[in-house]
N, C-alpha and C positions, 0 to 999 in steps of 0.2 A: 504494500500500500504506500502511496506517496506521502510525503511529509505534509501534514495538515497545517492550515493557517494557525498562528499562535493563539488567536482568540478562540478558535474552535477547540484546540487542544486543551486550553485552560478550562473552557466550559465543560468539556468531557470529563476532566479530572474532578471538577467541582460538583458535577451532577451526582446525586445519590444513585447508587446502583439499584435498578429495579428489584423489588423483592422476588424471591424465588418460590413464592407461595403457589400452590397448585391452582391453575385457572379452572374455574367452573363456570360455564362449559369450556371445553378444550379450545385453545386458540389464543390469539392476542400476541403479546410480546414473547419472543423466543430468544433465549440467551445462548444458543449454540454458537460457539466461536467460529471464525473463519479458519479453515485448515491452513496451517503454516506452509509456505513455499518460498523459495528464494525469489527475488525480483526477476521479472521477465523482461521482455522487449516491448517497446512501443511501436506499433505499426500503423501506417496510414493507408487505408484502402480507398481507392477512387474508382467509382463506377462511371465510366465515360459515356458509353453508348451501347446500342445493340443494332444488329443488322439482320435483315431477312426474317423478321418475326412473322409468325402466321397471323392470318386475319381471324379475329375472334368475334367481331361484331358484324353480322351480316348486313344489318341496316345501314351502317356507315362504310362497309367494306374496308374496315380498318381495325385497329386495336387501341386500347388505352393502357399502355404497359407501365409497370413499375417493378423494381427489384426489392425483394425482401431478403436481406443478407443475414446469414446465421453463421456465427463463429463457434466452432467446436474445438476444445482443447482437452488435454489429459488432466487438468486441474480438478480435484474433487470438489464437490459442492457441499454446502452445509446440510442440505436435504435433497433428496431426489426430486422433490416437487419444485425446486427453484426454477424460475423461468429461464429460458434460453437467452443467450446474448444475441440480440437482433438489432437490425437497423433497416428502416424503410426509406426508399427514395421517394420523391414526389412522383405523381403520375403525369405522364405526357399524353395529352389528349389526341386521339385520332392520328396515330402514327405507328408505322411498323419499322421505322428507322429512328428510334428515339435517341436524344442526346440529353444525358443527365448531368454529367460532370459533378457528381455529388460525392463528397468525401466522408470518411468515417475513421476517426483516430481512436485506437484501442490500446490501452496500457496493460502491462503484465501478461502478455502472451508468452507462455513458457518456452524454454529452450527445446523442449520435446516436440515443438512444432504445432501445427494446427490444420484444420480442414475448414475451408470457406465454402459455404453453399450460397450461391447467388440464384435464388428462386425467382423466376420471371412470371409475373401474373398479368392478366388483363382485368382491369377493374370494372366491375358492373354494379353500380349502386342499387339497382333494382333487384339483383339476384346475387348468388355467390360468385366470387371472382374465379375466372378460369385460369388454371395453371398452364403456362406455355412451355414449361421445362425448367431445368436447373443446370447451371454451370458450376463445376466443382474445381476448387484449387486445393491440392494437397501439398503441404510442406512438412517433411519428416524431421527437420532439424533447423534450429535457429542459432546463429552465432553473430558476433559483432561484425563479421566479415560478409555476412549475407546481406546484400544491398536490396534485394527484391527484384522487381521487373517493372517495365514501363509499357503501358498500352498494349498489353498482350490480349490477343483474341482467343477467348475460351469458348469452345463449342457448347451449345446448349443441348443437353440430353433431353430427348423427347419422351423419355419414359414417364408414364403417369401424366403426360400432358393432355390437354383437351383434344380428344379425337375429332370433335367437330371442327376445331380450329385448324388442325393439321390436314383434315380432308379438304377444307377450303384452300389451305396453302398449296396442297398438291394440285388443285385445279388451277390456281393462279400461275404456278410454275409451268403446268402443261400449256396454259394459254400465253406463256412467255411474258406474264406481267410481274413475275418475280424471278430473280436471277438464279437462285439456288434453293434447294429444299432444306438446307441446314442453317439454322439460326445461330448467331454468335453474340457474345457479350464482351466488350472491351474493358479490361480491368488493369489498374496499376496498383502495385504494392510497394511501399517505401519503408525501409527499416530506419526508424529515428533513434535507435540506440536503446540502451538499458533504461528501464523505468526507474526514476529516482525513488528512494525509500528503502526500507528494510523488509517489507512484507510484500510478497507476490502471490498471495493465496487466492486472488480472484481477479479476473479480467473485468475491465470497466471502460466505459466511453469517456474520453477526455473532451472531444469536440468533433466538429465545431458545434457551438451552441445554437442549434437551429430552432426555429419556431414555425408553427403553422397555425393558421386561423381558418377554420372550416365553417362554411355557411350552408344552410339548408332552407330554402324557401318553403318547402313542403312542411317541415317541422315548424317553421315560423308561422304558417297558417294555422296549424293545429294548436300551437301554444298562444296564438294571438300576439306574437312578438314582432314588433315593428322597429325599424331604425331609419334614420335619415339617409337619403340617397345623395351621394356626393358626385360631382362631375369629375372629369379627368384630372383637373387641377386640385382636387380635394375640397372644393367649395360646395356648400349646401345648394342643391338644386331646388328651384321653385317653379311653380306653374305660372301661367299668364296672369293670374290674379295675385301673384306674390306669395302664395301659400306654399309651405314647405312640402316637398315630395318625399313620401316615406314608402318603404317596401317591407313586405313580410320577410323576416329572416331569423334564423336561429344560429347561434355561434358556439362552437366548441374550440378549445385551444390546447396546444401542446407546446412545451418548452423543454428542450434537451439541456439540462443543467450540466455543469462540469463535474465529472466523477472524480473520486468515488463518493458515494453516499457514506456517511459515518457507519461503521460496522454495527454499532449499537442499534441502529434503526432497522429492525428486522421483525416483522409481524406476520402472523399466519391468520387466515380467516377463522372466525369463531363458529364452532358447531353448536349454535344455540337451538337448532332443531335437527332431528335425524335426517331430514331430506337435504340439508345443506351440504353435507359431505358428498352425497351422491351427485349433487349439482356440480361441485368443483371437480369431481373425478369422472363425471360422465357415466356413472354406473346406474343401471336400471333405466327403465323407460322414462320415469319422471325426471331423473337426474339428467339424462341425455337431452330431453326436450328443453329443460330449463337452461342447461349449459349452452345449447345451440341458440336459444332465444337471446341470452345475454351477449354471446359472441356476435350474433347478428346485429343487435342493437349497437354494440361497440363499433362494428364496421360501418354501420350506417351513420352514426354520429360523427365519426372521424374519417369518412370517405373523402377522397380528393375529387374535385370537380373543377369546372372552369372558374368558379367563384373562389376557390381556395387560394389564400395568400400564404406565402412563406418566405423566409429569409434566414440569415445566419450571422453569427458573430464568431470571431476567432477565439475569443476568451471573454470571461465576464468583464463588463465595463459599464460606464455610465449610460451609454446608448442602449445596452441590453436592459437596464432597469427601466429606461424610458419606454422601450418596446413592451415590457410587461405592463406598465401603467396604461399604455395605449390599448392593450388587449382587454384590460378590465375597465376601460372607458373613463379613466381619470376621475374616479369617484363620482361619476354621474349616475343618477337613477337609483341610489340606495341598493346596489346589487350585493348579493351574498353568493359565494361560489362554493361548490363542492369540489374537492381536489383529491388526487392520489399521486404520490411520488413512488415510482417503481424502484426496484433494487438497482437498476442501471440509471437512476437519476433522471428519468423522463417524467416531467410534471404535466399532468393532464387536469384540466378544470373546465367546468361549465357553470353557468349561472343556475341558482337554485332558489327555492322559495316555497311558501305554503300553497301558493296558487298554481302549482304544477298543472300543466295541461297534457303532459305525456306520462303515461303510466309505465315507469321504469320498474323492472323487477327488483333491482338494487342499484342505487346510484354508484356506490364505490366499487361494487363488483363489475359494473359495466365499464367504469373508467379503467380498472385494472385489467380488463379483458379476461376476466375470470381467472386471475392469477392466484395461486395458493399463497404465495409470499409476496409482500411488498415492503417498502421502507416505512412509509407513513401515510396517513390520510386524515381527513377531517373537513372543516369548512374555513373560509376566510373572507374578509372584505377589506377594502381600502378606504381610509378616511383622509380627507384633506384637512390639514391642521390650520386652525384659525390663529392660534397664538403659540407657535412652535418654540418660542424662546422663554415662555413663562411656565412656572410650575403649575401642575394641575391642582384642582381642588382636593383630590385624594392625597396628594403629597403634603398639602398644607394641613390637612386634618389627619394627624397621626392616629387618631382614634379609629380610623377605618383600616383595620388590620389587613395587610396583604396587598391592598390596591396599589400602593406606591411602587412596588417592584414591577408592576406591569406598565406604569405610566411615568416612569422616571425620565425627567428631562432636565438637563443642566440649565443654568441661567446664562451668565455672561460668557462662559467658556464652552458653550455648546458647539461642537464641530459637526453635529449631525443635521442641525436645522439652521436656516438662514437667520441673521441677526434681527431682522425686522418682521413685524406682524404682517400677515396678508390683509390688505385693506378690504374690509367687509366680510372676509371669511367665506367659507364655502356655503352654498354652492354658487354664489353670485360671481359674474364675470368669467372670462376664459380661464381655464385651469393653467397654472404656471407649469412650464415644461422643465421642472427641476425636481428630481426625486426627493430632495430634502424637505419638500413641503408635504410629503405624504407618509402615511403610517399604515403598514400592513398588520392587520389583526388576524392571527391565525390560531386555530385550536385543533383539538384531537377528537372532534365530535363525529365519530364513525362507529356505528354498532357492528359493521361487518368485520372490521379488523381490531377494533378497540385498542388503539395505540396507547402505550404507556405514557402517562402524564409526566413522569420523572425524566423523560427524554426530551421534553419540550425545549430546555436550554440548549441541547445539542442541535435540535432542528433549527432553532433560532440562529445559532452561530454559523451553521452551514448555509442557511439562506442569506445571511449577511455577506458571506464570501461570494455569493452568486449575484446579488442585487445591490451593488455598491450605492451608498447614499440613502437608501431607503430605511426608515425607522421601522423596526419590527417589534411587535408586541405578541406575546403568547398567552393563551388562556386555557386552563384546565376545565374541560366540560363538566367535571364533577365539583371540584373544589371552588371553582369560580362560576358555578352555574347561574347564580343570580345576576352577576355582573354581565356574563355573556348574554343572557336572555335580554337584559336591559339594552345592551348595545345593539343586538340584532333587531330588537323592536324599533330602535331609532332608525335603523336602516330601512325597515319595512315602512315606517311612517314617511320617510323620505321618498320611498318608491311610490307610495300612494299619492304623495303631494306632487311628484314630478312627472307622473304618467305611468302607463303600462309598460313595464319592462320584464314581464313574466317570461320565464323560459321553461321551467320544470315544475313539478308538483312535489311538495314535501308534506308528509302526513304528520310528522312528529310534532308534539306539543312542546314548544321550547320551555314552557314554564315548569315542566316536570323534570326536576333535578335528581330524581331518585334512581335513574338508570343512565347508562351511557348510550346515548343516541339510539332510541328504539325505532327510529324511522326506517332503517334498512330492514330490521327484523319484521316490522309490520308489513312492509311491502313484499318481502319474500314470502311471508306466511300467507298474505292475501293471494299472491300469485299461485302458490302451491294449492291453496284451497280452491281457487277458481279452476285450476287444472284438474284437481281431483273431482270437482263437481261436474266439469264438462265430461271427464272420462266416465264418471258414474252415470251421468245422464245418457251418454252414448250407449253404455251397456244396457241401461234400462230400456231405452228406446229400441235398441236392437232386439232385446228379449221380447218386449211387447209386440214389436213388428213380427218377430218370428212366431209368437203365439197367435197373433191375429191372422197370420198367413195360414198357420196350421188349422185354426178354427174355421177360417173361410173355406179352406180346401175340404175340411170334414163336412161342412154344411152342404157344399156343392155335391159331394158324393152322396150325402144323405138324401138330398132331394132328388137326385137321379134315381136312387133306389125307390123312392116313393112313386115316381112316375112309372116305373116298370113293375110295381107290385100289383097283383090282381085285386080288384075291389070286391066287396061283398055284393050279394045279389041285389040289394037295394041301392047300390051305387055309392054307399058311404064308406069312409075309411075306418080302419080298426081304431080302437081306443088308443093304443100306443102310437099309431101313426098320427092321429089327430093331435095328441099332446106334443108330438115332435114337430108337427107343422106350426102349432102355436108358439113353440119355442123359437 
């Protein structure tokens, strides 16, 4: 592991070690250490382009390709359920000769080598993505003298690729609209030398620090989420009457932070109901259906389209903090966000709120893509500071135990905030483009993973290294439940005052401080009950239909028998026949 920032190391030492009491139910914080290994090598993978990809979309006679890269090494993991080390390129729309030029820098690749799988997919937001093949790079040994290679064409193996796509590809080759039947991916690998530090027990992404902003007009219509429409120069568009033009849209965000995440940040999903384990492991019919539903929701929320925006930074910097503030809309609209930080430092977040319009099975599970283990999760919001250089009321009133540690601000020697007050304070006027004017309030409010509150100082120190200049406050969703509920209610009041900014539905009652975020549990239980009810109803209907069919068939045969039975001399039917006819 690389040497951490001094402040991060200090907070790690100062933080109390989480108790080793048995978790009931199973899950939450896991203190399994990272297996020791000597430092490895830092490698930079670049996915330049692809050639002669098959046509996967018949309607457009093209494809929407992206690469899902997976790095495999001999390093042991803490648990077999740890997610694989992966990276995804952006999608290139309607192209069979895509150019990505997308880099991925990974630290601590062991000297024993690696296998790189570059899986090529065609993205289909309305359905599952078609696999177009996989390009594999095997390196048996790494040394300081191994320099890598530059722009090597790696053949894409068509095994398990879409048969429909390659059938179309064969037809285009036969019609001489494609030069060759064999697709290729162009890859470069550069050896940047030994990874600094004393620990090499896990590979992790260093950079670049890329970000993506995903839009969905369809989800926007379902959620009633509107946003202002800007022109090409970023100015608000208006109609002929001078009225602002708005469009339906829903936004999801991803931010690749610089790894590694602190090793203490390691949490497993909580088995608060028997069906939860089956959902994560895809075992049983119910578990398989729920797993697929959540995975499908994740893909749809974070799919790439023509509206998707993305960019990158070489390392954490002031501009990176500004981009984060832009993604959360500079404290406009009283937004509250649900977030997950993966073990490989990928930060995913979307707006949340009690007025959800989309029924998510589990917000944090959806964000994690049904990962068994993550680093941390919860909710956060951003506040614009009105008096950043003044002590808060909580600091002045020492009788309010505990609040001062969350809202500590220096007076004259404050290097975090600007020396002057913001005139008027939020939300009046245009937001200043300076991260020192903003405060990130982040908590551990997640029933799915139940992150340990004693690790909040470590989370804070880590985020401070990623978002320079931004003031960060942490809240324990149990110990600070009243204060957290009060602050989130202020956000909701602002949302109501400033307009409809609803994106999701949250069932949890914030005023209930007796449990750790029951929202995810409620949603999962509701989803399971609905699924069981649907399954039970289907079985009942099937049984009733089968019985009705048998009954109908029996009656038909019975009346046929009546028609062919000889009647009495007086023409009347027998007593048993008459009763049968009456039935």
